[in-house]
C-alpha positions as CSV (number, residue, x, y, z in Angstrom):
1,M,3.3,45.4,276.5
2,P,2.6,49.0,274.3
3,R,2.2,49.2,270.8
4,P,4.8,51.3,268.9
5,A,3.7,54.7,267.7
6,P,4.0,55.0,264.0
7,G,6.9,56.0,262.2
8,L,7.6,59.8,261.4
9,R,8.3,60.1,257.5
10,S,11.3,62.4,258.6
11,A,12.4,59.3,260.0
12,Y,13.4,57.3,256.3
13,T,14.9,58.4,253.0
14,G,14.8,56.7,249.5
15,F,11.2,57.8,249.0
16,T,9.1,56.5,245.9
17,S,5.3,57.3,245.2
18,V,3.0,54.0,245.0
19,T,-0.6,53.9,243.1
20,P,-2.4,51.3,244.8
21,R,-4.9,49.4,242.1
22,W,-8.3,49.1,243.0
23,Q,-7.9,45.1,242.9
24,D,-5.3,45.8,246.1
25,N,-8.5,46.7,248.1
26,D,-10.0,43.7,250.1
27,A,-13.8,43.4,250.9
28,Y,-13.3,45.7,254.3
29,G,-12.4,48.3,251.5
30,H,-8.1,48.6,252.6
31,M,-5.0,47.4,251.1
32,N,-5.3,43.2,251.4
33,N,-2.0,42.7,254.2
34,A,0.1,40.7,251.6
35,T,0.1,43.6,249.2
36,Y,1.9,45.5,251.8
37,L,4.8,43.4,251.9
38,S,5.0,43.3,248.3
39,I,4.7,47.1,247.7
40,F,7.8,46.8,250.3
41,D,9.2,43.9,248.3
42,T,9.0,46.1,244.6
43,V,10.1,49.5,245.9
44,L,13.8,48.0,248.1
45,T,14.6,45.6,244.9
46,Q,13.9,48.8,242.5
47,W,16.3,50.9,244.7
48,Q,18.5,48.3,244.9
49,L,19.1,47.7,241.7
50,A,19.1,51.4,241.3
51,Q,21.9,51.0,243.2
52,G,23.5,48.9,240.6
53,L,23.2,45.8,243.5
54,D,23.2,42.1,241.5
55,V,19.5,41.6,243.5
56,I,18.7,38.9,240.4
57,S,21.9,37.2,239.5
58,P,21.4,33.2,239.8
59,T,25.3,32.3,239.4
60,G,26.4,35.1,241.5
61,P,26.7,36.8,244.9
62,R,23.4,38.3,245.7
63,F,21.1,39.0,248.9
64,L,19.3,35.8,250.3
65,M,16.0,37.4,252.4
66,V,16.0,35.6,255.6
67,E,13.4,37.6,257.7
68,S,10.2,40.0,256.9
69,G,7.8,41.9,258.6
70,C,4.9,44.6,258.7
71,R,3.3,46.6,261.8
72,Y,-0.1,48.1,260.9
73,H,-1.4,51.2,262.0
74,A,-3.7,53.1,259.7
75,E,-5.8,51.9,256.6
76,V,-4.8,52.8,253.7
77,G,-6.2,51.7,249.5
78,F,-7.4,52.9,246.7
79,P,-7.5,55.5,245.6
80,D,-4.6,57.0,248.6
81,A,-1.1,58.8,247.3
82,I,1.4,56.3,248.6
83,D,4.6,57.6,249.5
84,V,6.9,54.8,250.8
85,G,10.4,55.6,253.0
86,L,13.5,53.2,253.1
87,R,16.0,53.0,255.4
88,L,19.1,51.1,256.9
89,G,18.0,49.8,260.2
90,H,21.0,47.2,260.9
91,L,24.2,46.6,259.0
92,G,26.0,43.7,260.0
93,N,29.3,41.6,258.9
94,S,27.0,40.0,255.9
95,S,23.8,40.9,256.5
96,C,21.2,44.3,257.2
97,R,18.1,44.9,257.6
98,F,16.0,47.5,256.1
99,E,13.2,49.3,256.7
100,L,10.0,50.9,255.5
101,A,7.1,53.2,255.8
102,M,4.0,54.4,253.6
103,F,2.2,57.4,254.2
104,A,-0.5,58.0,252.4
105,N,-1.5,61.3,251.3
106,D,0.4,63.4,253.0
107,A,0.4,62.3,256.5
108,Q,3.7,62.2,258.5
109,T,3.0,59.3,260.7
110,A,3.7,55.5,259.3
111,A,-0.2,53.8,257.8
112,A,2.4,50.9,257.8
113,E,5.9,49.4,258.6
114,G,8.0,47.1,257.6
115,F,10.9,45.1,257.4
116,F,13.1,43.0,255.4
117,V,17.0,41.2,257.0
118,Q,18.6,40.1,253.6
119,V,21.9,38.2,254.0
120,H,24.3,38.9,251.4
121,V,25.3,35.5,250.0
122,S,27.5,33.2,247.3
123,H,26.1,31.0,244.9
124,D,25.4,28.0,246.8
125,H,24.2,30.3,249.7
126,Q,27.0,30.3,252.6
127,P,27.1,33.8,253.7
128,L,30.2,36.2,252.5
129,P,31.1,39.6,254.2
130,M,29.7,42.8,252.7
131,P,31.8,44.5,250.1
132,E,33.0,47.9,251.1
133,N,31.3,49.6,247.8
134,I,28.0,47.2,249.0
135,R,28.6,49.0,252.8
136,H,28.7,52.6,251.6
137,I,25.8,52.3,249.3
138,L,23.7,50.9,252.1
139,T,24.8,53.7,254.3
140,G,23.3,56.2,252.2
141,L,20.2,54.9,253.7
142,S,21.5,56.4,257.1
143,N,19.0,58.7,258.6
144,V,21.5,59.8,261.6
């Protein structure tokens, strides 16, 4: 099975700039693998909060992470300037797939691409249909 080519910057929206820290580098001089997902998670959560989505309420409906992953294409790390792009990969009845990509130093191809699948759930973790107002917010991430 051939490895997919890195995604292009033009395929993503919702960009956020991130500055890696010296401590994010590992013994090989590039960013530690776990840091990629941590950065992706932070960028997604900040975007959701900026959109008014309740992602931290312990008692109300919220999004529950059910799957994540990352594909690495090129090394990044301190002191690179990194832009993280976000897009909506899929919108289902109660779930959605967010796709993110890291672009280092104005590169047009992704150094890494990740995804998170989240399910809209009740306070007792039962799937809930995605409300229309949230659907409208999420479709704003579509790049098609």
